[in-house]
C-alpha positions as CSV (number, residue, x, y, z in Angstrom):
1,M,55.8,102.5,100.9
2,K,59.2,100.8,100.2
3,D,60.4,99.9,96.7
4,K,60.2,96.2,96.1
5,R,63.7,96.2,94.6
6,I,65.1,97.5,97.9
7,D,63.4,94.6,99.8
8,D,64.8,92.1,97.3
9,T,68.4,93.3,97.7
10,T,68.0,93.5,101.4
11,A,67.1,89.9,101.5
12,I,70.1,89.0,99.4
13,D,72.4,91.2,101.6
14,L,71.2,89.4,104.8
15,W,71.6,86.0,103.2
16,Y,75.1,86.8,102.0
17,S,76.2,88.2,105.3
18,K,75.3,85.0,107.1
19,R,77.6,82.9,104.8
20,T,81.0,81.9,106.0
21,D,84.2,83.3,104.4
22,S,84.8,80.0,102.7
23,E,81.3,80.0,101.2
24,K,81.7,83.6,100.1
25,K,84.8,82.8,98.0
26,G,83.2,81.8,94.8
27,R,83.1,82.7,91.2
28,K,82.1,86.2,90.2
29,T,82.8,87.8,93.6
30,G,85.6,89.7,91.9
31,W,83.3,91.2,89.4
32,V,81.0,92.4,92.2
33,Q,83.9,93.9,94.0
34,F,85.1,95.5,90.8
35,L,81.6,97.0,90.2
36,A,81.7,98.5,93.7
37,V,84.9,100.5,92.8
38,S,84.3,100.9,89.1
39,G,83.7,104.7,89.4
40,E,87.0,105.0,91.3
41,V,88.8,102.9,88.6
42,S,87.4,104.9,85.7
43,A,88.3,108.2,87.3
44,A,91.8,107.0,88.0
45,I,92.2,105.8,84.4
46,N,90.9,109.1,83.1
47,A,93.4,110.9,85.4
48,G,96.3,108.9,83.7
49,Y,97.1,106.3,86.3
50,T,98.2,102.9,85.0
51,K,96.0,99.8,85.5
52,R,98.8,98.1,87.5
53,L,99.1,101.0,89.9
54,I,95.3,101.1,90.4
55,H,95.2,97.4,91.0
56,E,97.9,97.6,93.6
57,Y,96.1,100.4,95.3
58,L,92.8,98.5,95.5
59,I,94.5,95.3,96.7
60,E,96.4,97.1,99.5
61,N,93.3,98.9,100.7
62,G,91.3,95.7,100.7
63,K,88.8,97.0,98.1
64,L,89.5,94.2,95.6
65,K,90.7,90.6,95.8
66,C,91.5,89.4,92.3
67,S,94.6,88.9,90.2
68,Y,95.9,91.7,88.0
69,D,95.0,89.7,84.8
70,T,91.4,89.3,86.1
71,F,91.4,93.0,86.9
72,R,92.5,93.9,83.4
73,L,89.7,91.8,81.9
74,Y,87.2,93.5,84.2
75,V,88.4,96.9,83.1
76,K,88.1,95.9,79.5
77,K,84.6,94.5,80.0
78,F,83.5,97.6,82.0
79,L,84.9,100.0,79.4
80,D,83.3,98.1,76.6
81,Q,79.9,98.2,78.4
82,S,80.1,101.8,79.2
83,S,81.2,102.8,75.7
84,Q,78.1,101.0,74.2
85,K,75.8,103.0,76.5
86,Q,77.2,106.4,75.6
87,P,76.5,108.0,72.2
88,A,79.4,108.5,69.9
89,P,81.1,111.9,70.3
90,V,80.4,114.4,67.6
91,A,83.6,115.4,65.7
92,V,84.2,119.2,65.8
93,A,86.7,120.8,63.5
94,S,89.6,122.4,65.4
95,A,91.1,125.8,64.6
96,S,94.1,124.2,62.8
97,N,91.8,122.1,60.7
98,K,89.4,125.0,59.9
99,D,91.1,125.9,56.6
100,V,91.0,122.3,55.4
101,A,87.3,121.9,56.6
102,E,86.3,125.1,54.7
103,G,88.4,124.5,51.6
104,D,88.9,121.2,50.0
105,Q,86.2,118.8,51.0
106,H,87.2,115.1,50.8
107,Q,85.3,113.6,47.9
108,P,84.6,109.9,47.9
109,P,86.5,108.0,45.3
110,Q,84.8,107.4,41.9
111,K,83.6,103.9,41.3
112,L,85.7,102.2,38.6
113,T,83.8,100.8,35.7
114,Q,86.7,98.5,34.6
115,P,88.9,96.8,37.1
116,K,92.5,97.6,37.0
117,S,94.5,95.2,35.0
118,F,98.1,94.6,34.0
119,K,99.1,93.7,30.4
120,Y,102.6,92.4,29.9
121,E,104.4,93.8,26.8
122,P,107.8,92.3,26.2
123,K,108.7,95.2,23.9
124,P,108.1,98.4,25.8
125,D,106.6,101.4,24.1
126,T,109.4,104.0,24.4
127,D,106.9,106.9,24.1
128,K,105.2,105.9,27.3
129,L,108.5,105.4,29.2
130,Y,109.7,109.0,28.9
């Protein structure tokens, strides 16, 4: 028995393939194209390639048809969505920070009972100056 979702997407694929090129050029087609290569884009970013270089590569190979500014927005949107899905990484003390982690623990600042204030005294107290 086939999954119903596969049948639904097959119908959309057939409908979309029958459309002419001018009908296919519409809003949000760039996002769909970007999602198709999003794994490749994230791998290239993690490898240290620039977004501009990745965009040029995708355009030249016909995998993407959007401007660089649009591509940057897609990357930002995709990275924001993927970072929300992943749990926050757990901080681990490195060997260089081990002494600091074992020794002095950072204590939260004490709450002040009185707000700091400034009192102007035209005649300075010489005992406090030295």
